[in-house]
Backbone bond lengths (Angstrom), bond angles and torsions (degrees), N, CA, C in turn:
res aa  C-N    CA-C-N  psi(-1)  N-CA   C-N-CA  omega(-1)  CA-C   N-CA-C  phi
1 M - - - 1.453 - - 1.526 109.08 -
2 S 1.304 115.73 140.39 1.455 121.28 176.97 1.521 108.96 -163.52
3 L 1.314 115.17 165.14 1.459 119.27 177.05 1.525 110.50 -59.49
4 G 1.327 116.72 -40.55 1.468 119.97 178.49 1.518 112.47 -59.85
5 S 1.342 116.78 -40.17 1.468 121.07 178.22 1.522 111.18 -66.31
6 I 1.320 115.72 -39.71 1.470 120.37 179.42 1.528 109.81 -63.71
7 L 1.333 116.89 -48.90 1.463 120.58 -179.01 1.525 111.37 -62.39
8 A 1.336 116.70 -41.82 1.467 120.37 179.11 1.524 111.29 -63.57
9 R 1.335 117.28 -38.61 1.468 120.38 179.43 1.526 110.56 -68.11
10 V 1.330 117.39 -41.18 1.465 120.74 177.60 1.530 109.61 -61.85
11 K 1.330 116.97 -42.98 1.467 121.18 177.49 1.529 110.31 -58.83
12 A 1.332 116.66 -45.10 1.469 120.54 179.19 1.522 111.42 -64.13
13 D 1.336 116.77 -40.07 1.465 120.43 178.74 1.529 111.17 -61.91
14 I 1.333 116.62 -44.37 1.466 119.77 179.75 1.523 109.75 -62.47
15 G 1.337 116.57 -45.05 1.461 121.03 -179.15 1.515 113.81 -65.41
16 A 1.338 117.09 -18.35 1.466 121.16 179.88 1.529 112.86 -87.85
17 V 1.327 117.30 -6.46 1.471 120.86 179.93 1.530 108.83 -75.86
18 A 1.314 116.25 131.32 1.471 121.05 177.73 1.529 109.21 -58.80
19 G 1.313 116.30 130.54 1.456 121.28 179.80 1.523 113.34 99.05
20 I 1.345 117.58 -5.17 1.459 120.87 177.86 1.526 108.19 -118.20
21 D 1.319 115.98 120.63 1.458 121.45 176.81 1.534 107.84 -76.31
22 P 1.342 118.97 124.01 1.475 120.88 -178.52 1.532 113.43 -57.16
23 S 1.328 118.28 -25.21 1.466 119.92 179.70 1.527 111.98 -70.55
24 L 1.338 117.76 -11.69 1.458 121.89 -179.88 1.523 112.85 -98.67
25 V 1.347 115.73 8.99 1.470 121.70 178.98 1.524 107.18 -109.49
26 H 1.320 116.76 125.43 1.464 121.66 -174.65 1.519 111.02 -125.37
27 L 1.332 116.10 146.30 1.457 121.54 174.16 1.514 109.12 -86.56
28 G 1.312 116.66 133.76 1.448 121.84 177.25 1.509 113.01 83.80
29 Q 1.305 114.56 160.96 1.463 121.23 177.80 1.511 107.75 -79.81
30 R 1.305 116.33 110.99 1.458 120.02 177.98 1.524 109.31 -63.69
31 L 1.320 114.76 153.21 1.452 119.48 176.25 1.521 107.50 -50.93
32 W 1.315 116.65 123.78 1.461 120.14 -172.34 1.523 110.56 -80.46
33 L 1.315 114.61 78.26 1.458 121.62 172.35 1.523 106.86 -119.70
34 P 1.313 118.00 134.97 1.473 119.78 -177.07 1.521 113.71 -53.12
35 E 1.338 117.58 -40.95 1.457 118.97 -177.67 1.528 112.19 -66.24
36 I 1.327 117.80 -29.00 1.468 120.11 177.27 1.526 109.74 -73.69
37 V 1.322 117.33 -40.93 1.467 119.60 177.11 1.523 109.98 -60.50
38 V 1.318 116.49 -43.26 1.460 120.43 -178.84 1.524 110.53 -66.87
39 S 1.337 118.02 -47.64 1.472 119.57 -176.53 1.523 111.62 -71.89
40 A 1.336 118.54 -40.17 1.471 120.96 -178.70 1.519 111.61 -73.57
41 G 1.329 116.59 -20.59 1.454 119.72 -174.21 1.508 115.52 -103.71
42 Q 1.319 118.73 13.05 1.463 119.43 -179.43 1.522 110.48 -74.74
43 D 1.303 115.66 121.71 1.457 122.20 179.93 1.528 108.57 -80.96
44 P 1.347 117.97 113.01 1.472 119.67 -176.81 1.525 113.36 -68.56
45 T 1.326 118.38 -14.99 1.463 120.73 -179.30 1.521 112.55 -92.54
46 A 1.333 118.22 -6.28 1.461 121.63 -176.51 1.530 110.57 -72.79
47 T 1.329 116.03 145.91 1.465 120.94 178.21 1.525 111.39 -82.12
48 V 1.324 117.62 -19.26 1.460 122.66 172.37 1.527 105.66 -129.12
49 P 1.341 119.38 155.50 1.468 119.63 179.32 1.520 110.49 -53.18
50 Q 1.305 116.38 130.21 1.462 120.31 -174.70 1.518 110.53 -146.63
51 I 1.326 116.51 130.95 1.459 121.54 175.35 1.523 108.34 -85.29
52 H 1.306 115.66 129.02 1.466 122.78 177.63 1.523 104.68 -149.39
53 L 1.324 118.17 103.99 1.456 122.18 -168.78 1.524 111.12 -138.14
54 W 1.328 116.42 137.92 1.464 123.34 177.50 1.522 108.16 -128.83
55 M 1.331 117.55 129.53 1.467 122.45 177.32 1.532 108.61 -122.70
56 V 1.329 116.45 128.17 1.465 123.14 178.86 1.520 106.76 -101.62
57 C 1.339 116.98 112.93 1.458 121.71 -170.91 1.529 112.00 -123.12
58 P 1.331 117.52 134.84 1.456 118.96 170.51 1.521 108.72 -72.27
59 S 1.322 117.00 146.24 1.456 120.45 179.86 1.528 109.29 -113.89
60 T 1.318 117.46 -76.73 1.466 121.65 178.94 1.522 108.90 -136.54
61 S 1.315 115.44 161.45 1.461 120.76 174.46 1.517 108.16 -133.01
62 D 1.319 115.34 145.45 1.454 122.06 -179.09 1.522 107.26 -136.65
63 E 1.318 116.74 149.62 1.449 120.33 -178.31 1.531 110.01 -130.66
64 Q 1.324 115.97 135.03 1.465 122.35 179.79 1.518 109.74 -128.44
65 P 1.332 118.04 145.77 1.472 119.59 175.57 1.529 109.94 -60.01
66 H 1.330 115.71 141.72 1.460 121.20 179.78 1.527 110.86 -123.17
67 S 1.319 116.16 -43.60 1.462 122.00 176.11 1.523 106.70 -153.04
68 T 1.320 116.79 -174.34 1.464 118.85 -179.37 1.524 112.62 -69.25
69 S 1.324 117.56 -16.99 1.467 119.79 -179.02 1.527 113.20 -126.89
70 S 1.321 116.79 14.88 1.461 117.74 179.17 1.526 111.57 -151.28
71 R 1.300 113.21 162.10 1.466 121.40 175.29 1.522 107.51 -135.08
72 L 1.333 115.21 152.77 1.461 120.01 172.41 1.516 107.62 -94.48
73 R 1.311 115.48 124.20 1.465 121.53 178.73 1.518 107.43 -107.48
74 S 1.319 115.48 123.16 1.462 121.97 -178.47 1.528 108.92 -109.85
75 H 1.338 115.47 118.39 1.460 121.74 -179.95 1.526 109.05 -105.67
76 R 1.332 116.76 125.95 1.465 120.86 172.33 1.521 106.97 -83.77
77 V 1.320 115.92 130.06 1.461 122.61 179.39 1.520 107.40 -119.55
78 V 1.324 115.80 135.25 1.457 121.57 177.48 1.527 108.15 -120.92
79 I 1.315 115.21 128.58 1.461 121.05 173.75 1.519 106.36 -105.51
80 R 1.320 116.34 120.88 1.460 121.26 177.53 1.521 107.87 -106.45
81 A 1.323 116.31 131.65 1.465 120.20 -175.64 1.517 110.70 -135.44
82 W 1.335 115.11 143.29 1.454 123.32 175.49 1.517 108.74 -129.43
83 Y 1.317 115.94 140.41 1.464 121.75 178.62 1.514 106.56 -141.65
84 Q 1.307 116.63 116.36 1.462 120.92 -173.64 1.523 111.43 -61.93
85 A 1.329 114.96 135.65 1.455 121.24 176.15 1.520 108.13 -76.98
86 L 1.315 116.24 109.40 1.463 121.53 -178.37 1.523 110.02 -127.96
87 D 1.286 116.12 63.14 1.455 120.82 177.46 1.526 108.87 -96.07
88 P 1.332 117.81 152.42 1.472 120.50 -178.13 1.518 113.52 -55.96
89 T 1.326 117.48 -28.61 1.461 119.10 179.76 1.526 111.22 -72.82
90 M 1.342 117.11 -18.25 1.463 120.64 -177.95 1.528 112.19 -105.21
91 V 1.325 117.38 -35.75 1.463 122.13 -175.99 1.522 107.75 -126.30
92 P 1.321 118.67 113.65 1.468 120.92 -173.89 1.528 114.78 -56.96
93 D 1.336 118.81 -34.52 1.461 119.77 -176.39 1.526 112.75 -94.04
94 A 1.320 117.64 16.51 1.457 121.19 -177.45 1.524 112.08 -98.38
95 A 1.318 117.27 21.29 1.467 120.24 -176.89 1.517 112.72 -56.86
96 A 1.333 117.16 -30.72 1.470 120.03 -179.17 1.521 112.12 -67.95
97 V 1.323 117.01 -18.43 1.461 120.43 -178.37 1.525 110.81 -69.57
98 G 1.292 117.74 -34.11 1.461 119.74 178.87 1.507 112.17 132.09
99 T 1.309 115.06 -158.75 1.457 120.08 -176.89 1.518 110.79 -81.71
100 S 1.307 115.40 174.19 1.454 120.71 179.36 1.525 110.24 -54.09
101 M 1.315 116.76 139.42 1.468 125.54 -178.70 1.523 113.23 76.63
102 A 1.315 119.12 5.97 1.463 120.15 -177.92 1.522 111.89 -60.54
103 S 1.337 117.95 -43.99 1.459 119.21 -177.08 1.530 111.07 -66.19
104 E 1.322 117.48 -34.76 1.460 119.76 177.75 1.526 110.88 -64.94
105 L 1.315 117.07 -44.44 1.468 120.32 179.93 1.530 111.46 -66.85
106 I 1.327 116.78 -39.76 1.468 120.18 176.48 1.519 109.53 -59.88
107 F 1.330 116.48 -47.36 1.462 120.85 -178.22 1.523 112.05 -63.54
108 L 1.325 117.31 -45.39 1.462 119.46 179.57 1.529 111.38 -62.38
109 N 1.328 117.12 -36.63 1.467 120.13 175.49 1.527 111.28 -66.21
110 L 1.328 117.99 -37.73 1.461 120.63 176.50 1.526 111.14 -65.31
111 V 1.334 116.79 -41.35 1.470 120.89 177.74 1.534 109.85 -59.58
112 E 1.318 116.76 -45.93 1.473 120.01 179.28 1.523 111.59 -65.51
113 A 1.337 117.02 -37.85 1.465 120.29 178.18 1.531 111.00 -65.03
114 V 1.331 117.59 -37.60 1.464 121.11 176.20 1.528 110.01 -63.82
115 C 1.336 117.18 -45.81 1.475 120.35 178.22 1.528 110.63 -58.45
116 T 1.316 117.10 -44.65 1.460 121.46 -179.19 1.524 110.80 -64.31
117 K 1.319 117.25 -43.62 1.468 121.23 -179.24 1.531 110.78 -61.22
118 I 1.318 117.18 -45.82 1.464 120.79 -179.72 1.524 110.51 -68.31
119 R 1.325 116.88 -43.45 1.461 121.87 -179.40 1.527 111.68 -59.83
120 N 1.338 116.71 -35.60 1.463 121.40 -175.60 1.529 113.85 -94.28
121 D 1.309 118.47 6.36 1.464 121.66 -178.79 1.526 110.11 -77.94
122 A 1.312 116.49 110.87 1.470 121.70 -177.86 1.528 111.88 -64.40
123 H 1.323 117.94 -26.04 1.465 120.50 178.15 1.526 111.58 -71.67
124 M 1.332 116.16 -20.04 1.463 121.24 -177.27 1.520 112.84 -104.45
125 N 1.292 117.89 -3.28 1.470 122.02 179.77 1.524 108.90 -130.99
126 G 1.322 115.57 85.05 1.450 120.01 -179.61 1.510 113.26 83.03
127 G 1.320 116.70 13.86 1.457 120.66 -177.62 1.513 112.39 -103.49
128 D 1.310 115.26 -153.31 1.456 120.95 -174.72 1.532 113.88 -84.99
129 I 1.326 118.78 -6.63 1.463 120.71 -178.39 1.530 111.64 -108.10
130 A 1.307 118.08 -43.56 1.465 121.56 178.47 1.523 109.12 -142.72
131 L 1.330 115.26 148.35 1.465 120.03 178.94 1.515 112.04 -76.48
132 H 1.338 115.79 -36.89 1.457 119.49 -171.42 1.526 108.95 -160.56
133 L 1.325 115.75 144.85 1.461 122.20 172.23 1.514 109.18 -117.21
134 S 1.320 116.20 139.51 1.460 118.79 172.39 1.526 107.66 -77.74
135 P 1.323 117.61 159.03 1.468 119.00 177.29 1.532 110.47 -60.19
136 P 1.342 117.20 140.02 1.462 119.27 179.10 1.523 111.56 -67.61
137 V 1.320 115.36 139.54 1.455 122.53 174.14 1.519 106.77 -108.94
138 V 1.322 117.46 123.79 1.461 121.89 -176.15 1.521 109.65 -110.13
139 S 1.323 114.92 129.91 1.460 121.82 171.91 1.511 106.81 -117.79
140 T 1.317 117.25 126.06 1.462 119.86 179.15 1.519 109.46 -124.93
141 W 1.303 113.76 148.80 1.445 121.54 174.25 1.511 105.70 -122.83
142 D 1.302 116.66 137.30 1.464 120.04 -174.58 1.517 112.01 -59.19
143 I 1.304 117.91 -56.62 1.459 121.67 -175.81 1.525 108.00 -139.44
144 Q 1.329 116.26 137.65 1.453 121.14 176.36 1.519 108.21 -136.04
145 E 1.327 115.93 126.40 1.456 119.34 176.30 1.519 108.68 -77.38
146 I 1.317 116.13 144.33 1.458 119.99 174.29 1.516 106.18 -90.69
147 E 1.318 115.12 111.76 1.448 121.04 -174.97 1.532 110.61 -58.47
148 G 1.298 115.61 132.67 1.456 120.42 177.83 1.518 114.31 88.51
149 V 1.331 118.21 -5.42 1.459 121.10 178.86 1.522 106.78 -117.83
150 E 1.312 115.78 116.89 1.453 120.79 -174.85 1.523 112.02 -71.37
151 D 1.307 116.24 135.20 1.464 124.11 173.37 1.531 114.09 62.14
152 V 1.316 117.85 28.11 1.463 120.12 175.96 1.523 107.89 -118.03
153 V 1.327 115.71 115.67 1.462 120.69 175.08 1.522 107.41 -122.49
154 C 1.323 114.64 143.97 1.464 120.05 -175.98 1.521 110.61 -131.68
155 H 1.321 114.54 150.54 1.450 120.44 164.48 1.518 104.70 -76.37
156 H 1.323 117.42 144.28 1.465 120.91 -176.41 1.517 108.81 -136.84
157 A 1.313 116.06 141.79 1.468 120.79 177.12 1.512 109.49 -144.07
158 E 1.312 115.11 152.48 1.458 122.09 170.08 1.513 107.80 -126.31
159 I 1.324 115.00 131.63 1.467 122.49 176.69 1.517 105.82 -114.14
160 E 1.316 116.97 125.37 1.465 120.23 -177.73 1.522 109.73 -127.21
161 F 1.330 115.67 139.32 1.463 121.59 176.59 1.522 108.52 -156.60
162 A 1.326 116.28 166.47 1.461 122.05 175.84 1.521 108.72 -109.52
163 A 1.323 115.34 139.77 1.463 122.21 175.33 1.524 107.25 -118.65
164 E 1.329 116.10 123.71 1.466 120.43 -179.04 1.515 110.79 -99.50
165 E 1.320 114.89 140.25 1.453 121.10 172.71 1.526 108.39 -133.03
166 E 1.308 115.95 152.40 1.461 120.69 177.48 1.521 108.69 -94.71
167 M 1.313 116.09 124.57 1.463 122.17 178.35 1.526 108.41 -101.70
168 I 1.315 116.70 112.18 1.464 121.25 -179.58 1.524 107.28 -97.38
169 F 1.316 115.89 135.25 1.462 119.00 -178.66 1.523 109.71 -135.82
170 A 1.313 114.64 160.41 1.471 121.19 176.47 1.520 107.77 -112.24
171 W 1.304 116.06 135.94 1.449 120.59 179.09 1.525 109.07 -69.45
172 E 1.299 116.74 134.86 1.454 120.93 176.75 1.519 109.37 -104.33
173 S 1.305 115.08 145.21 1.482 118.33 179.75 1.502 111.12 -106.65
């Protein structure tokens, strides 16, 4: 068990959700430049150019005594996600996307599907990767402009949870 294993498993879980292309899920906070968000987040299955990006980021770690030879290490993980708002009222050629608010509803359903996938992962709840996950906390913002990119607005969400692992150590003399 390690933080790297936890982050990799979360990345795999997100990529396994129907509607999310695994190539759009990245480990770590990418350099926050608008052109990187746009290029890294292009959904190859979209009928019009569309940003759809997920970043799995470590936040903080804390350690507490557990036994005489182990400690519980709690890692805060933040998933940052962007999904371009492509409703017909905003983008004239996005009629195939659906009715007004369609992209917001699609995105919110994807966020919930990611939470469910992680919550139900046996490897992350008493399994070989993490002992326990705290319930995911979701913060969503309706629309967020990508600074420096003209006419691109995205739905944005952050999913945060803690993953605990047991760190076993040997005393050195």
